[in-house]
C-alpha positions, 0 to 999 in steps of 0.5 A: 475499499482496501483496508490495512492490517495493524502490521501493514499500518506500522510498516507503512508508517516506518517506511514513509517516516524514513523517507519523508517526514511531512504530514502529507506523505504516504505510500503510493500503490499503482498497477505495474506492467505484466501479470503475476504467476496466476494472471493477477494484477501486479503492483508497484509501491513508492513513498511520495510527498502527497497523493496525486489528484485522482488517487484514493486516500486510505487512512490507517491509524498512523499511515496514509496509502494512496491508490491510483485509480486502477489499483483502487479498483483492483484492491477494492475488496482486499486487505493489505498486510506486511511483514519484515524479515530478519534481514529487514526486507519488507514484504507486502501481501494482498489478502481477501477481506474476511466475509 
């Protein structure tokens, strides 16, 4: 199952809190059209008020991430990391889980 780093948990909490302060809100990850440069899956993220019925819910320490079924399968053995640059732009990185 996808896990979150402390950075990702903090960034998701901040992003979701800015857009929707409800307890049910979270960041939804779904597969996007096309493929990345290495043929890997691409993903889209958005803040939503609640998970969809078939979503897999990942509970961070302070955040909630919802994975649509295809994203949940593709990310089942991954770690989600996040960072914020000097301009305030957020970037997410998908890493392999440590062995």
